[in-house]
C-alpha positions as CSV (number, residue, x, y, z in Angstrom):
1,M,-0.4,38.0,-0.6
2,H,-1.2,35.6,2.2
3,N,0.2,32.0,2.3
4,G,-2.3,29.3,2.6
5,K,-1.3,25.6,3.3
6,L,-0.8,22.2,1.7
7,T,-2.1,19.0,3.1
8,V,-0.8,15.9,1.2
9,V,-3.3,13.0,1.6
10,G,-2.9,9.4,1.0
11,A,-6.1,8.1,-0.7
12,G,-5.4,4.4,0.0
13,P,-5.3,1.5,-2.7
14,G,-8.6,2.3,-4.6
15,D,-11.6,1.1,-2.5
16,V,-13.2,4.3,-1.4
17,D,-13.7,2.8,2.2
18,L,-9.8,2.4,2.6
19,I,-9.1,6.2,3.2
20,T,-8.7,7.2,6.6
21,L,-11.1,9.5,8.5
22,K,-8.6,12.1,9.0
23,G,-8.2,12.0,5.0
24,I,-12.1,12.6,4.6
25,K,-11.9,15.5,7.1
26,A,-9.1,17.1,5.0
27,L,-11.1,16.7,1.8
28,Q,-14.2,18.5,3.4
29,N,-12.0,21.3,4.3
30,A,-9.9,22.0,1.2
31,D,-10.4,24.7,-1.2
32,V,-8.3,23.1,-4.1
33,I,-7.6,19.5,-4.7
34,L,-5.0,18.1,-7.1
35,Y,-5.5,14.6,-7.7
36,D,-3.6,11.7,-9.4
37,A,-4.9,9.2,-11.9
38,L,-4.6,6.3,-9.3
39,V,-7.2,8.1,-7.0
40,N,-10.8,6.6,-7.0
41,Q,-12.7,9.8,-8.0
42,E,-15.6,9.0,-5.9
43,L,-13.7,10.4,-3.1
44,L,-13.9,13.8,-4.7
45,E,-17.7,13.9,-3.6
46,Y,-16.3,14.5,0.0
47,A,-15.1,17.8,-1.3
48,Q,-18.2,19.6,-2.8
49,R,-16.9,23.2,-2.5
50,A,-13.4,22.6,-3.8
51,E,-12.0,23.4,-7.0
52,K,-10.7,19.9,-8.4
53,I,-7.8,19.7,-11.0
54,F,-6.5,16.5,-12.4
55,V,-2.8,16.4,-12.6
56,G,-2.0,12.6,-13.1
57,K,-0.6,10.5,-15.7
58,R,-2.6,8.3,-18.0
59,K,-1.0,5.9,-20.7
60,G,2.2,7.8,-20.4
61,C,0.4,11.2,-21.0
62,Y,1.1,13.8,-18.4
63,A,-1.7,16.3,-17.6
64,Y,1.2,18.4,-15.8
65,Q,4.7,17.9,-15.4
66,Q,5.9,17.7,-11.9
67,E,7.6,21.1,-11.9
68,Q,4.1,22.6,-13.2
69,I,2.2,20.7,-10.3
70,N,4.9,22.3,-7.6
71,E,4.2,25.8,-9.2
72,L,0.4,24.9,-9.1
73,I,0.5,24.4,-5.5
74,V,2.5,27.6,-4.7
75,Q,0.2,29.6,-6.7
76,R,-3.0,28.4,-5.1
77,A,-1.6,28.4,-1.4
78,S,-0.1,31.9,-2.0
79,L,-3.8,33.1,-2.4
80,G,-4.4,32.0,1.0
81,L,-6.0,28.8,-0.2
82,H,-6.0,25.3,1.5
83,V,-4.5,23.1,-1.2
84,L,-4.9,19.2,-1.0
85,R,-2.7,16.9,-2.9
86,L,-4.5,13.6,-3.1
87,K,-2.3,10.6,-4.1
88,G,-3.1,7.0,-4.3
89,G,-1.9,4.7,-1.6
90,D,0.7,6.4,0.9
91,P,2.1,9.5,-0.4
92,F,5.6,8.8,0.9
93,V,5.7,5.5,-0.7
94,F,6.9,6.2,-4.3
95,G,4.5,9.0,-4.2
96,R,6.7,12.3,-4.3
97,G,4.9,13.7,-1.5
98,A,7.8,14.6,0.3
99,E,9.3,16.5,-2.6
100,E,6.3,18.5,-2.9
101,M,6.2,19.5,0.6
102,E,9.9,20.4,0.6
103,Y,9.1,22.8,-2.4
104,A,6.1,24.4,-0.9
105,A,7.9,25.0,2.5
106,Q,10.4,27.1,0.5
107,F,7.9,29.7,0.0
108,G,6.9,29.6,3.7
109,I,3.6,27.5,2.9
110,E,2.4,25.4,6.0
111,V,2.8,21.8,5.1
112,S,1.3,18.7,6.5
113,V,0.7,15.0,5.6
114,V,-2.2,12.5,6.0
115,P,-0.6,9.0,5.8
116,G,-2.5,6.5,3.5
117,I,-3.1,2.9,3.2
118,S,-0.1,1.6,1.1
119,S,-1.1,-0.4,-1.7
120,S,2.2,-2.5,-1.3
121,V,0.6,-4.3,1.7
122,S,-3.3,-3.6,1.4
123,V,-3.5,-4.9,-2.2
124,P,-1.9,-8.4,-1.2
125,A,-3.9,-8.4,1.8
126,S,-7.0,-8.0,0.0
127,Q,-6.4,-11.2,-1.9
128,N,-5.5,-13.1,1.5
129,I,-1.8,-12.8,0.7
130,P,0.2,-11.8,3.9
131,V,3.6,-10.1,3.1
132,T,5.0,-11.7,6.3
133,K,3.9,-15.0,8.0
134,R,5.5,-17.0,10.6
135,G,7.6,-19.9,8.8
136,A,7.2,-18.4,5.4
137,A,8.5,-15.0,5.3
138,E,10.4,-12.8,8.3
139,S,10.5,-9.5,6.1
140,F,9.5,-8.0,3.0
141,W,10.8,-5.5,0.2
142,V,9.0,-3.1,-1.4
143,I,10.4,-2.0,-4.6
144,T,9.9,0.4,-7.4
145,G,10.2,-1.5,-10.6
146,T,11.2,1.4,-12.8
147,T,13.6,4.2,-11.6
148,K,13.6,7.8,-12.7
149,E,15.8,6.8,-15.5
150,H,13.3,4.3,-16.8
151,K,15.6,1.3,-15.7
152,L,14.8,-1.8,-13.5
153,S,15.8,-0.9,-9.8
154,G,19.0,-2.6,-8.9
155,D,17.4,-3.5,-5.6
156,V,15.5,-6.3,-7.5
157,A,18.5,-8.3,-8.0
158,L,19.4,-7.8,-4.1
159,A,16.0,-8.6,-3.1
160,A,15.9,-11.9,-5.2
161,K,18.9,-13.2,-3.0
162,S,17.0,-13.0,0.1
163,N,14.1,-15.0,1.9
164,A,12.0,-12.1,2.1
165,T,8.7,-11.5,0.4
166,V,9.3,-9.1,-2.6
167,V,6.5,-6.5,-3.6
168,I,7.1,-4.6,-6.8
169,L,5.1,-1.6,-7.6
170,M,5.1,-0.1,-11.2
171,G,6.9,-3.1,-12.5
172,M,4.7,-4.6,-15.2
173,S,7.0,-3.4,-17.9
174,K,9.8,-4.9,-16.4
175,L,8.2,-8.3,-15.7
176,G,10.6,-10.3,-17.8
177,Q,13.6,-8.7,-16.3
178,I,12.4,-9.1,-12.7
179,M,11.6,-13.0,-13.1
180,Q,15.1,-13.4,-14.7
181,C,16.7,-11.9,-11.7
182,F,14.8,-14.6,-9.5
183,A,15.4,-17.4,-11.9
184,E,19.2,-16.7,-11.8
185,E,19.0,-17.4,-8.0
186,G,17.4,-20.8,-8.9
187,K,13.8,-19.6,-7.5
188,Q,11.8,-20.9,-10.6
189,D,9.3,-22.4,-8.7
190,T,8.7,-19.4,-6.3
191,P,5.0,-18.4,-6.2
192,V,4.2,-15.2,-8.0
193,A,0.8,-13.2,-7.8
194,I,0.1,-10.1,-9.9
195,I,-2.8,-8.0,-8.8
196,Q,-4.1,-5.5,-11.2
197,N,-6.5,-2.7,-10.0
198,G,-6.3,-3.9,-6.5
199,T,-9.4,-3.4,-4.2
200,M,-11.6,-2.1,-7.2
201,D,-14.6,-3.7,-8.9
202,N,-12.2,-4.3,-12.1
203,E,-9.7,-6.2,-9.9
204,K,-7.9,-9.0,-11.9
205,V,-5.4,-11.4,-10.1
206,G,-2.9,-13.7,-11.8
207,I,-1.3,-16.6,-9.9
208,G,1.8,-18.6,-11.1
209,T,5.5,-19.1,-10.5
210,V,8.7,-17.3,-11.5
211,A,8.9,-19.5,-14.6
212,S,5.3,-19.4,-15.6
213,I,4.1,-15.9,-14.5
214,E,4.9,-14.0,-17.8
215,D,2.7,-16.4,-19.8
216,K,-0.2,-16.1,-17.0
217,A,0.1,-12.3,-17.6
218,K,-0.1,-12.6,-21.3
219,E,-3.3,-15.0,-21.1
220,Q,-5.2,-12.9,-18.6
221,Q,-3.9,-9.7,-20.3
222,L,-2.6,-8.3,-17.0
223,S,-1.2,-4.8,-17.1
224,N,-0.6,-1.7,-15.0
225,P,-1.9,-0.3,-12.6
226,A,-0.6,-3.7,-10.9
227,I,1.4,-5.0,-8.0
228,I,3.7,-7.9,-8.2
229,I,4.0,-10.1,-5.2
230,I,7.0,-12.7,-4.9
231,G,7.3,-15.3,-2.3
232,E,6.0,-18.3,-0.5
233,V,3.3,-16.3,1.1
234,V,1.4,-16.0,-2.2
235,D,0.5,-19.8,-1.4
236,N,-1.5,-18.5,1.6
237,R,-4.4,-17.3,-0.7
238,Q,-5.1,-21.0,-2.0
239,R,-4.4,-22.6,1.3
240,L,-7.0,-20.4,3.0
241,L,-9.4,-21.3,0.0
242,D,-8.8,-25.0,0.6
243,I,-9.5,-24.8,4.3
244,Q,-12.7,-23.0,3.7
245,R,-13.8,-25.4,1.0
246,A,-12.8,-28.6,3.3
247,Y,-14.8,-27.1,6.3
248,Q,-17.8,-26.6,4.1
249,K,-17.6,-30.1,2.4
250,K,-17.5,-31.4,6.1
251,G,-20.4,-29.4,7.1
252,E,-22.5,-30.7,4.0
253,E,-21.6,-34.5,4.8
254,L,-22.6,-34.2,8.5
255,F,-26.0,-32.5,7.2
256,E,-26.5,-35.3,5.0
257,K,-25.9,-37.9,7.6
258,V,-28.4,-36.1,9.9
């Protein structure tokens, strides 16, 4: 038995062009790829020779439990194969990449990570929402909406007390509870954005406030996978549109005068 290696790769937020060059090179050199549900499957075309195994979760149904994924990594790597674990976003941001690397390392398997572009900052950016902006937000929180115990993270209530931008992943099932935390801090008018399937062709965006976003989400049928952004920076999206429209209108008026 000869130990192979494990490379944990971040696939980025969804758009195939938002994976890193190093990530593509790793895909091309892999023997086995274990990929998640949030990974754009077009990326698998970079790995023509590799065995491809779906290990993600869809609508609450697991193809493999985490313990089975760990065992699958070790089993394939112990055959001397290069196993690539492909995860959406960045594997170290709520991706369990560190756990899988630790498990594999216990068996003498060489491990490495290729960071990915985290959806927590890239998805808001794709809609012209900066997580920090001078005069609006000096910092930002990234929080999981649902803990391992399927409860709302206690950090949400702490974040609601701050002036920071708050980005919540995996939080749509707790949307009401999240907004209640902010309402209790007197932030009913704070802008909120929900971006579903960020950077993808089927992307959907809902904009509202702490007081109105639940109704907006129902109207637009917004659901997971989605990111919730709470903070004054959300207004930057509309402000930029207004500036662009004003410039275009001014140009049209000048053209008419000529």
